[in-house]
N, C-alpha and C positions, 0 to 999 in steps of 0.2 A: 841567832844562836840555835833555834828549832830548825832552821834550814840545814845548818852544819850537821845537826845530830841525825837528821833524815838522810842526808847525803852518806853520812858515816855508816848508817845502818843499811843502806843499799849497797854500798862497797862491800861491808861483811857479807851480806848475802850473796853478792856476785862472786866474791872469792870462795865462799862455801860451796857454791856450785860448780867449782872447777873439778870435781871429782872426775875420774875417767868415765867416758861413756861406754857402755857395752855395745858391741856388734856381733850378730851371729855368724858363726862359720859352720856350715853344715859339710859332713863328710858322708858320701854314700859308701856304705860298708859291703855292698853287694861283691860276693865272690872272694872275700877275705877268708883265708884258709887257717884253722887252728891245727897244729900238728904236735907240738912239744910243749915242754915247760918254758916259762918265760926266758928269754935268751937263746932258745934253741935256734939253730940255723935254718930250720925248715919252715919257722913262722912267717906269716905276712907281715912286713913292717913297712909303714907309710909314713912320709915326712910332709906336712902340710904347712905352708907358710901363712902364719896368722899375724905376723908383724913383729918387728924387733921388740924384745922386753914385754911382750903382750902378757896380760894377766888373765888367767883363766877364772871367770866368775861363776859360771854354772854349767851344767851339761844336762841335755835332754836327750833321750833315746827312743827310738822305734825301731825294733828290728825283728827279723825272723831268722831262728837259728835252726840248723839241723846238726845232730849228733849222731855219729855212726856207732854202732854196736862194736865193742864194749864202752866206748865213750859215753858221757852223761851231759845233758845240757847244763847241769849244775858245774861243770868242769870248764866250759868254754868262757873265755875271758878277753878283755882288752885292756892293757896298760897304757896310760899317756902321760906326757910330760915333756921335758926339754929334749933336744935332739942327742944330749949326752947319754939318755937312758938311766941316769943315775938318781933321779927324782920322780920315778913313775908313780902313778896312782892307779889301781887296778879296780875295774867294773866287771862284776859278773851278772848279766842280766837274768839268767835262769837259774840263780843259785839255789832255788826251792825245788827245781824239778830233778829229781835224781833218777832220771830215766833217759833212754835213747828216743830218738825220733825227732819231731819238729816242735817248736815252741815259738810263740809270738809274745813280744815284750815291750813295755813302754814305760817311761818314768823320767825322774828328773831329780837332780841333786844340787845343792847350793855349794858351790867350791869357794866362795869369797872368803870364808874364814881361815882357809888353809894357805893362803899367800902362794898358791901354784903360778908360776910364770915359765915362759919360755926364754931362752937367752937372746943374746944380741943378734944371732942369726936368723931369728923370727920362726924357727921350725918347730911345730909340734910333732912329736914322735908318737905314733900309734904301733903297738905290738899286739897281734891276735894270737892268743896261745891257749894252753890247757893248764889246769891246776893240779892235775894227776898224770901220772905215767901209766898208760895202758899197756896191756900185752902186746899191741902192734907197735913196737918202738918205731918212730920215724914215719909211720903211716899217717893218713888224712884221718884226723879224729872228728872233725867237724867243719862246717862251712856256714858263714854269716850270709845266708841266702839273699837277703834284701834289707832295705832299711837304711836309718842314717842316725849319726850322731851329731847333735849341734851344740857346739860350745858357744857360750856368751863370752866374748873376749873383749877385755878392755885395754886401752892403749898403755897402761902401766905408768909411763913418765910424763906424758904430753896431754893436756887439756884439749877438748874439742875447741876449734877455732872460734864458734861463736860464743862460748863461756869465757874463752880468753879475751874477746873483743869486749864483752860486757863488763868484765872486770876492769880492764885498763880504762874503758870510759868512765867508770865509777869512781876509780881512783883519780883520775885526771879531774873530774868535777869536784871531787874532796879537796884536793890541792888547791885548785882555784878559789873554792869558797874560803879556805883557811887564810890564803893571802888576802883575800878581800877583808876578812875579819881584822887581821893585822894592820890593814891599810897600806899594804906595799905591793 
């Protein structure tokens, strides 16, 4: 009876371990241009393949931005989400710097509580834009000079192969022990 309980506990632990594993996806932002408000035609938009139905767990950034007068560092932003563009989240690295010029920023944010994911196409959409319309409409407001955004991405629907194998092995051992206890 004790052996059965131990196997049951092992199986439960293995099944609990089937959460999606995170993998980093780094995006080099060098040269991305911010021109207008979110959705404006002149903005830089990139589509990055992170895997079908992938979940965004966290974001780390280390970037160097340059805002051209009259634009401000606090206006430069990047929005990200599924390729549809309908569920975007926006990051403003220099939000405290209400000045033109150059600024270097680093940080991280936990996204796991927001349920952010990409669709079946696996494409993460990034749009670099401005938060305010400046006097020079359509002109270049700023450039993401260098750096990267690193997304921690989980598979969403599928467990890692090693975790799945462990869970299946534990369940098979549990079923075998149960049959032996019943005498059959």
